[in-house]
SETILO-131071 format. One line per field, with one value per residue (C-alpha): residue number from 1; residue in one letter; y, x, z. Coordinates in nm, 2 decimals. Layout:
REM SETILO-131071
marti c(NUM / ...) .
vonu c(a / ...) .
y c(Y / ...) .
x c(X / ...) .
z c(Z / ...) .
REM end
This chain:
REM SETILO-131071
marti c(1 / 2 / 3 / 4 / 5 / 6 / 7 / 8 / 9 / 10 / 11 / 12 / 13 / 14 / 15 / 16 / 17 / 18 / 19 / 20 / 21 / 22 / 23 / 24 / 25 / 26 / 27 / 28 / 29 / 30 / 31 / 32 / 33 / 34 / 35 / 36 / 37 / 38 / 39 / 40 / 41 / 42 / 43 / 44 / 45 / 46 / 47 / 48 / 49 / 50 / 51 / 52 / 53 / 54 / 55 / 56 / 57 / 58 / 59 / 60 / 61 / 62 / 63 / 64 / 65 / 66 / 67 / 68 / 69 / 70 / 71 / 72 / 73 / 74 / 75 / 76 / 77 / 78 / 79 / 80 / 81 / 82 / 83 / 84 / 85 / 86 / 87 / 88 / 89 / 90 / 91 / 92 / 93 / 94 / 95 / 96 / 97 / 98 / 99 / 100 / 101 / 102 / 103 / 104 / 105 / 106 / 107 / 108 / 109 / 110 / 111 / 112 / 113 / 114 / 115 / 116 / 117 / 118 / 119 / 120 / 121 / 122 / 123 / 124 / 125 / 126 / 127 / 128 / 129 / 130 / 131 / 132 / 133 / 134 / 135 / 136 / 137 / 138 / 139 / 140 / 141 / 142 / 143 / 144 / 145 / 146 / 147 / 148 / 149 / 150 / 151 / 152 / 153 / 154 / 155 / 156 / 157 / 158 / 159 / 160 / 161 / 162 / 163 / 164 / 165 / 166 / 167 / 168 / 169 / 170 / 171 / 172 / 173 / 174 / 175 / 176 / 177 / 178 / 179 / 180 / 181 / 182 / 183 / 184 / 185 / 186 / 187 / 188 / 189 / 190 / 191 / 192 / 193 / 194 / 195 / 196 / 197 / 198 / 199 / 200 / 201 / 202 / 203 / 204 / 205 / 206 / 207 / 208 / 209 / 210 / 211 / 212 / 213 / 214 / 215 / 216 / 217 / 218 / 219 / 220 / 221 / 222 / 223 / 224 / 225 / 226 / 227 / 228 / 229 / 230 / 231 / 232 / 233 / 234 / 235 / 236 / 237 / 238 / 239 / 240 / 241 / 242 / 243 / 244 / 245 / 246 / 247 / 248 / 249 / 250 / 251 / 252 / 253 / 254 / 255 / 256 / 257 / 258 / 259 / 260 / 261 / 262 / 263 / 264 / 265 / 266 / 267 / 268 / 269 / 270 / 271 / 272 / 273 / 274 / 275 / 276 / 277 / 278 / 279 / 280 / 281 / 282 / 283 / 284 / 285 / 286 / 287 / 288 / 289 / 290 / 291 / 292 / 293 / 294 / 295 / 296 / 297 / 298 / 299 / 300 / 301 / 302 / 303 / 304 / 305 / 306 / 307 / 308 / 309 / 310 / 311 / 312 / 313 / 314 / 315 / 316 / 317 / 318 / 319 / 320 / 321 / 322 / 323 / 324 / 325 / 326 / 327 / 328 / 329 / 330 / 331 / 332 / 333 / 334 / 335 / 336 / 337 / 338 / 339 / 340 / 341 / 342 / 343 / 344 / 345 / 346 / 347 / 348 / 349 / 350 / 351 / 352 / 353 / 354 / 355 / 356 / 357 / 358 / 359 / 360 / 361 / 362 / 363 / 364 / 365 / 366 / 367 / 368 / 369 / 370 / 371 / 372 / 373 / 374 / 375 / 376 / 377 / 378 / 379 / 380 / 381 / 382) .
vonu c(m / v / p / a / g / a / e / r / d / q / p / g / d / r / a / v / v / a / t / a / h / r / v / v / v / k / v / g / s / s / s / l / t / n / p / g / g / g / i / d / p / e / r / i / g / a / l / v / d / a / l / v / a / a / r / l / a / g / r / e / v / v / l / v / s / s / g / a / i / a / a / g / l / a / p / l / g / m / r / s / r / p / r / d / l / a / d / q / q / a / a / a / s / v / g / q / s / l / l / m / e / h / y / g / r / l / f / a / r / a / g / l / g / v / g / q / v / l / l / t / v / d / d / v / t / r / r / g / n / y / r / n / a / f / r / t / f / g / r / l / l / e / l / g / v / v / p / v / v / n / e / n / d / t / v / a / t / h / e / i / r / f / g / d / n / d / r / l / a / a / l / v / a / h / l / v / h / a / d / a / l / v / l / l / s / d / v / d / a / l / w / t / a / h / p / a / t / p / g / a / h / r / i / d / v / v / t / g / p / d / d / l / a / g / v / d / v / t / r / r / g / s / a / v / g / t / g / g / m / q / t / k / i / e / a / a / g / i / a / t / s / a / g / i / p / v / v / l / t / d / a / p / r / a / a / a / a / l / t / g / e / r / v / g / t / l / f / t / p / t / g / k / r / r / p / t / r / l / l / w / l / r / h / a / s / d / a / k / g / r / l / v / l / d / a / g / a / v / r / a / v / v / q / r / k / a / s / l / l / p / a / g / i / t / q / v / e / g / h / f / a / s / g / e / p / v / d / l / v / d / p / d / g / v / v / v / a / r / g / l / v / s / y / d / s / d / e / l / p / d / l / l / g / r / t / t / q / e / l / m / v / e / r / g / a / a / y / e / r / t / v / v / h / r / d / a / l / v / v / l / a / d) .
y c(-17.21 / -17.32 / -17.06 / -17.19 / -17.28 / -17.41 / -17.76 / -17.98 / -18.17 / -17.99 / -18.13 / -18.18 / -18.48 / -18.45 / -18.83 / -18.82 / -18.67 / -18.87 / -19.19 / -19.09 / -19.34 / -19.13 / -18.76 / -18.47 / -18.19 / -17.85 / -17.60 / -17.24 / -17.05 / -16.83 / -17.14 / -17.26 / -16.95 / -16.68 / -16.30 / -16.28 / -16.55 / -16.83 / -17.17 / -17.17 / -17.50 / -17.49 / -17.45 / -17.71 / -17.95 / -17.92 / -17.99 / -18.29 / -18.43 / -18.41 / -18.59 / -18.85 / -18.93 / -18.99 / -19.21 / -19.42 / -19.46 / -19.64 / -19.36 / -19.24 / -18.88 / -18.66 / -18.32 / -18.03 / -17.78 / -17.42 / -17.24 / -17.31 / -16.95 / -16.81 / -17.03 / -16.91 / -16.54 / -16.50 / -16.70 / -16.48 / -16.16 / -16.09 / -15.91 / -16.00 / -16.22 / -16.10 / -16.02 / -16.11 / -16.47 / -16.53 / -16.41 / -16.63 / -16.93 / -16.86 / -16.84 / -17.16 / -17.34 / -17.25 / -17.29 / -17.62 / -17.81 / -17.64 / -17.72 / -18.09 / -18.11 / -18.01 / -18.25 / -18.54 / -18.49 / -18.45 / -18.75 / -18.96 / -18.92 / -19.14 / -19.38 / -19.24 / -19.14 / -18.85 / -18.83 / -18.50 / -18.46 / -18.14 / -18.09 / -17.87 / -17.83 / -18.02 / -18.32 / -18.38 / -18.27 / -18.47 / -18.81 / -19.02 / -18.79 / -18.78 / -19.16 / -19.16 / -18.91 / -19.13 / -19.44 / -19.25 / -19.14 / -19.48 / -19.65 / -19.40 / -19.46 / -19.84 / -19.80 / -19.61 / -19.28 / -18.94 / -18.76 / -18.39 / -18.20 / -17.85 / -17.68 / -17.70 / -17.32 / -17.34 / -17.43 / -17.32 / -17.00 / -16.75 / -16.92 / -17.28 / -17.24 / -17.38 / -17.03 / -17.13 / -17.45 / -17.44 / -17.53 / -17.77 / -17.95 / -17.99 / -18.14 / -18.37 / -18.49 / -18.60 / -18.74 / -18.97 / -19.06 / -18.90 / -18.94 / -18.59 / -18.27 / -18.05 / -17.69 / -17.53 / -17.15 / -16.87 / -16.82 / -17.07 / -17.10 / -16.93 / -16.63 / -16.41 / -16.13 / -16.08 / -16.20 / -15.85 / -15.70 / -15.62 / -15.87 / -16.13 / -16.49 / -16.82 / -17.05 / -17.41 / -17.59 / -17.49 / -17.72 / -17.54 / -17.22 / -17.06 / -17.07 / -16.83 / -16.55 / -16.24 / -16.38 / -16.11 / -16.27 / -15.97 / -15.89 / -16.05 / -16.20 / -16.29 / -16.12 / -16.45 / -16.65 / -16.64 / -16.73 / -16.57 / -16.70 / -16.67 / -16.92 / -17.16 / -17.13 / -17.20 / -17.50 / -17.63 / -17.59 / -17.80 / -18.08 / -18.09 / -18.09 / -18.41 / -18.57 / -18.49 / -18.33 / -18.04 / -17.89 / -17.54 / -17.44 / -17.31 / -17.51 / -17.53 / -17.72 / -17.97 / -18.26 / -18.17 / -18.15 / -18.48 / -18.66 / -18.51 / -18.25 / -17.96 / -17.71 / -17.48 / -17.50 / -17.82 / -17.80 / -18.10 / -18.28 / -18.13 / -18.37 / -18.71 / -18.82 / -18.78 / -18.89 / -18.74 / -18.60 / -18.41 / -18.24 / -18.13 / -18.03 / -17.80 / -17.65 / -17.67 / -17.64 / -17.33 / -17.37 / -17.35 / -17.25 / -17.23 / -17.42 / -17.23 / -17.46 / -17.42 / -17.42 / -17.79 / -17.89 / -17.68 / -17.87 / -18.21 / -18.13 / -17.95 / -18.12 / -18.47 / -18.49 / -18.61 / -18.60 / -18.32 / -18.40 / -18.20 / -18.13 / -17.91 / -17.68 / -17.35 / -17.19 / -17.28 / -17.03 / -17.05 / -17.30 / -17.63 / -17.99 / -18.31 / -18.39 / -18.03 / -17.86 / -17.63 / -17.43 / -17.50 / -17.19 / -17.11 / -16.89 / -16.58 / -16.67 / -16.80 / -17.09 / -17.39 / -17.67 / -17.76 / -18.08 / -18.25 / -18.22 / -18.51 / -18.31 / -18.05 / -17.69 / -17.70 / -18.02 / -17.90 / -17.62 / -17.86 / -18.09 / -17.84 / -17.90 / -18.25 / -18.58 / -18.84 / -19.08 / -18.85 / -18.80 / -19.17 / -19.24 / -18.96 / -18.98 / -19.32 / -19.47 / -19.24 / -18.95 / -19.13 / -19.02 / -18.74 / -18.40 / -18.41 / -18.73 / -18.70 / -18.89 / -18.61 / -18.32 / -18.13 / -17.91 / -17.56 / -17.41 / -17.42) .
x c(-11.12 / -10.81 / -10.53 / -10.17 / -10.03 / -10.36 / -10.32 / -10.35 / -10.68 / -10.82 / -10.98 / -10.77 / -10.53 / -10.28 / -10.26 / -10.55 / -10.30 / -9.99 / -10.18 / -10.36 / -10.28 / -10.39 / -10.31 / -10.37 / -10.11 / -10.17 / -9.89 / -9.94 / -9.74 / -9.57 / -9.43 / -9.26 / -9.13 / -8.87 / -8.95 / -8.91 / -9.17 / -8.94 / -8.94 / -8.71 / -8.51 / -8.45 / -8.82 / -8.95 / -8.67 / -8.76 / -9.13 / -9.05 / -8.82 / -9.12 / -9.35 / -9.09 / -9.05 / -9.43 / -9.43 / -9.13 / -9.32 / -9.59 / -9.84 / -10.01 / -9.97 / -10.16 / -10.00 / -10.22 / -9.97 / -10.01 / -9.72 / -9.78 / -9.87 / -9.61 / -9.34 / -9.43 / -9.40 / -9.02 / -8.98 / -9.24 / -9.09 / -9.39 / -9.32 / -9.64 / -9.94 / -10.14 / -10.51 / -10.60 / -10.72 / -10.53 / -10.20 / -10.27 / -10.33 / -10.01 / -9.81 / -9.97 / -9.89 / -9.52 / -9.50 / -9.67 / -9.40 / -9.13 / -9.31 / -9.35 / -8.99 / -8.88 / -9.12 / -9.03 / -8.65 / -8.68 / -8.91 / -8.70 / -8.40 / -8.60 / -8.72 / -9.07 / -9.27 / -9.51 / -9.83 / -9.98 / -10.35 / -10.51 / -10.87 / -11.16 / -11.49 / -11.65 / -11.42 / -11.57 / -11.94 / -12.05 / -12.18 / -11.92 / -11.63 / -11.59 / -11.59 / -11.31 / -11.12 / -11.16 / -11.03 / -10.73 / -10.63 / -10.68 / -10.47 / -10.19 / -10.17 / -10.19 / -9.88 / -9.69 / -9.70 / -9.75 / -10.03 / -9.96 / -10.28 / -10.36 / -10.65 / -10.62 / -10.56 / -10.48 / -10.84 / -11.05 / -11.26 / -11.37 / -11.71 / -11.58 / -11.30 / -11.26 / -11.14 / -10.84 / -10.64 / -10.74 / -11.09 / -10.97 / -10.75 / -11.05 / -11.26 / -10.98 / -10.93 / -11.30 / -11.27 / -10.98 / -11.12 / -10.83 / -10.78 / -10.64 / -10.57 / -10.27 / -10.28 / -9.94 / -9.92 / -9.66 / -9.82 / -9.74 / -10.10 / -10.44 / -10.41 / -10.68 / -10.55 / -10.25 / -9.95 / -9.80 / -10.10 / -10.04 / -10.23 / -10.28 / -10.23 / -10.21 / -10.51 / -10.42 / -10.75 / -11.08 / -11.37 / -11.64 / -11.76 / -11.83 / -11.45 / -11.39 / -11.61 / -11.40 / -11.10 / -10.98 / -10.84 / -10.89 / -10.53 / -10.38 / -10.03 / -9.83 / -9.87 / -9.82 / -10.11 / -10.49 / -10.58 / -10.55 / -10.64 / -11.01 / -10.99 / -10.80 / -11.07 / -11.33 / -11.14 / -11.10 / -11.48 / -11.55 / -11.31 / -11.42 / -11.79 / -11.71 / -11.53 / -11.17 / -10.94 / -10.73 / -10.39 / -10.31 / -9.94 / -9.65 / -9.44 / -9.13 / -9.34 / -9.48 / -9.28 / -9.38 / -9.75 / -9.74 / -9.59 / -9.84 / -9.64 / -9.84 / -9.77 / -10.02 / -10.39 / -10.59 / -10.95 / -11.14 / -11.42 / -11.76 / -11.96 / -11.96 / -11.85 / -12.11 / -12.15 / -11.85 / -12.03 / -12.28 / -12.00 / -11.85 / -12.19 / -12.24 / -11.89 / -11.74 / -12.01 / -12.15 / -12.51 / -12.57 / -12.94 / -13.23 / -13.55 / -13.83 / -14.05 / -14.40 / -14.45 / -14.54 / -14.23 / -14.02 / -14.16 / -14.11 / -13.74 / -13.64 / -13.85 / -13.90 / -13.58 / -13.78 / -13.67 / -13.79 / -14.06 / -14.18 / -14.51 / -14.35 / -14.16 / -14.31 / -14.02 / -13.68 / -13.40 / -13.07 / -12.91 / -12.78 / -12.73 / -12.84 / -12.60 / -12.51 / -12.57 / -12.88 / -13.02 / -13.37 / -13.54 / -13.86 / -14.14 / -13.95 / -13.63 / -13.44 / -13.21 / -13.32 / -13.12 / -12.87 / -12.88 / -12.77 / -13.05 / -13.15 / -13.29 / -13.15 / -13.29 / -13.47 / -13.66 / -13.80 / -14.05 / -14.29 / -14.29 / -14.37 / -14.66 / -14.72 / -14.70 / -14.45 / -14.73 / -14.89 / -14.55 / -14.48 / -14.81 / -14.77 / -14.39 / -14.27 / -14.09 / -13.79 / -14.00 / -14.09 / -13.76 / -13.72 / -13.59 / -13.34 / -13.30 / -13.27 / -12.94 / -12.80 / -12.94 / -12.81 / -13.04 / -12.90 / -13.19 / -13.18) .
z c(-9.23 / -9.04 / -9.02 / -9.06 / -8.72 / -8.59 / -8.74 / -8.43 / -8.40 / -8.70 / -9.02 / -9.32 / -9.30 / -9.58 / -9.59 / -9.85 / -10.09 / -9.98 / -10.04 / -10.35 / -10.63 / -10.93 / -10.90 / -11.14 / -11.11 / -11.27 / -11.32 / -11.43 / -11.69 / -11.44 / -11.26 / -11.58 / -11.75 / -11.69 / -11.68 / -12.06 / -12.12 / -12.22 / -12.06 / -11.75 / -11.76 / -11.38 / -11.30 / -11.54 / -11.43 / -11.07 / -11.14 / -11.35 / -11.07 / -10.83 / -11.07 / -11.16 / -10.78 / -10.76 / -11.07 / -10.95 / -10.62 / -10.81 / -10.84 / -11.16 / -11.26 / -11.51 / -11.57 / -11.68 / -11.80 / -11.90 / -12.07 / -12.44 / -12.52 / -12.29 / -12.44 / -12.79 / -12.71 / -12.73 / -13.06 / -13.22 / -13.08 / -12.86 / -12.53 / -12.35 / -12.38 / -12.68 / -12.65 / -13.00 / -13.04 / -13.36 / -13.20 / -12.90 / -13.12 / -13.32 / -13.00 / -12.87 / -13.19 / -13.16 / -12.79 / -12.75 / -12.94 / -12.73 / -12.41 / -12.50 / -12.62 / -12.27 / -12.10 / -12.33 / -12.27 / -11.89 / -11.83 / -12.06 / -11.83 / -11.58 / -11.85 / -11.86 / -12.17 / -12.21 / -12.42 / -12.53 / -12.48 / -12.62 / -12.53 / -12.63 / -12.46 / -12.75 / -12.69 / -12.35 / -12.36 / -12.66 / -12.56 / -12.75 / -12.73 / -12.35 / -12.35 / -12.60 / -12.39 / -12.08 / -12.27 / -12.40 / -12.06 / -11.92 / -12.18 / -12.15 / -11.77 / -11.82 / -12.05 / -11.78 / -11.98 / -11.82 / -12.00 / -12.05 / -12.09 / -12.22 / -12.38 / -12.76 / -12.79 / -13.16 / -13.25 / -12.95 / -12.99 / -12.73 / -12.73 / -12.68 / -12.42 / -12.08 / -11.99 / -11.78 / -11.71 / -11.34 / -11.43 / -11.70 / -11.43 / -11.20 / -11.48 / -11.59 / -11.23 / -11.24 / -11.59 / -11.50 / -11.16 / -10.98 / -10.61 / -10.56 / -10.74 / -10.68 / -10.81 / -10.85 / -10.86 / -10.79 / -10.45 / -10.17 / -10.05 / -10.02 / -9.80 / -9.64 / -9.87 / -10.09 / -9.90 / -9.91 / -9.73 / -9.37 / -9.14 / -9.41 / -9.30 / -9.48 / -9.47 / -9.39 / -9.46 / -9.64 / -9.56 / -9.76 / -9.91 / -9.57 / -9.50 / -9.79 / -9.66 / -9.63 / -9.83 / -10.08 / -10.40 / -10.63 / -10.69 / -11.00 / -11.03 / -11.34 / -11.68 / -11.87 / -11.74 / -11.76 / -11.41 / -11.07 / -10.72 / -10.79 / -11.07 / -10.85 / -10.58 / -10.84 / -10.97 / -10.61 / -10.57 / -10.88 / -10.77 / -10.40 / -10.49 / -10.68 / -10.39 / -10.48 / -10.23 / -10.36 / -10.24 / -10.36 / -10.33 / -10.53 / -10.78 / -10.56 / -10.30 / -10.55 / -10.41 / -10.05 / -10.15 / -10.32 / -10.02 / -9.78 / -9.61 / -9.46 / -9.73 / -9.91 / -9.85 / -9.84 / -9.97 / -9.83 / -10.03 / -9.99 / -10.21 / -10.38 / -10.72 / -10.99 / -11.35 / -11.53 / -11.83 / -11.61 / -11.43 / -11.76 / -11.88 / -11.57 / -11.57 / -11.91 / -12.17 / -12.34 / -12.45 / -12.83 / -12.79 / -12.55 / -12.51 / -12.33 / -12.11 / -11.98 / -11.60 / -11.60 / -11.78 / -11.54 / -11.25 / -11.42 / -11.50 / -11.18 / -10.91 / -11.05 / -11.25 / -11.55 / -11.91 / -12.13 / -12.39 / -12.69 / -12.52 / -12.26 / -12.49 / -12.61 / -12.80 / -12.96 / -12.97 / -13.15 / -13.39 / -13.27 / -13.38 / -13.20 / -12.92 / -12.84 / -12.51 / -12.47 / -12.18 / -12.06 / -11.94 / -11.76 / -11.89 / -11.74 / -11.92 / -11.61 / -11.69 / -11.48 / -11.64 / -11.92 / -12.13 / -12.45 / -12.70 / -12.92 / -13.21 / -13.45 / -13.39 / -13.73 / -13.64 / -13.31 / -13.40 / -13.57 / -13.26 / -12.99 / -12.76 / -12.90 / -12.72 / -12.81 / -12.88 / -13.13 / -13.30 / -13.31 / -13.48 / -13.73 / -13.80 / -13.69 / -13.39 / -13.42 / -13.29 / -12.97 / -12.81 / -12.55 / -12.64 / -12.35 / -12.16 / -11.78 / -11.80 / -12.02 / -11.81 / -11.51 / -11.31 / -11.24 / -11.05 / -10.67) .
REM end
């Protein structure tokens, strides 16, 4: 951890952000709205100005924008963010069109178009869907359009949600092969404690999880958003583990962050890029069922990174369809991996404990396939 003011000869060159060609920028509800919950024209205008400057400099920008639910509160006569899912979805339905109207008008002043992209977890964890999402983003950027991304709150359920747009932004950054991620909040940086706490100081650079020891991020901020500083740290961890640098700062400093000024907190990459769908599988999917493995299958999957075959499964739990994510658990019920299953749940019980060769002879070549292929599997056990 590098405190502010100790920048000289320290890790964390902001040039990695200033020179990033493709950047994902995430803005929270509290950075776009007024105290009453409506969209603040001055705030959203300043954000768009910063993004327009980046675009006119030849850079590609993807905007992940919260604010749909918050923008829908006032028109529906709601005083605060509702807890009921149906009310949230109603507010999102009303607010999303208002939000996009603002973005469309503001970007149009600079001759730029916007394209709305609403995502659900299912869109990016199913084998074919995530490829379609990648192609859509790619084509929008080729056409010079600024994609504006949000979770599809009007149809997502509690069971199939990203949970917050910070995590969504980190996953989108990996999906679109971004060179940097900028997380905009109502706090100027990561601090060792709430900025109002005596003795708290701003953190300039985070190089890994060890730098976060002792950092207190338990205090919540705005009443119109879903995330706090904890969700932003988690999002930064997702992105940096996949090789993407992250800057965390507040919305008024968006332009400074994008041009590489030393604002906010820089999270430096801790890992390398990995297959996109596996990152989504690890961080965005909710398992539809569980497959209990015997000890031999656990070793094969975890240690040898092998595919899962019917012979190693002892029990099937839950209801799922082919292509959906399932947890793989050891004989003690501990989750060791997650993968996309290639059979429906009602097919599997008759196949358990049998070899693929036996099944092929008895049922045909279609039953020679793996239950979870190693290319569609992510190991979660240490």
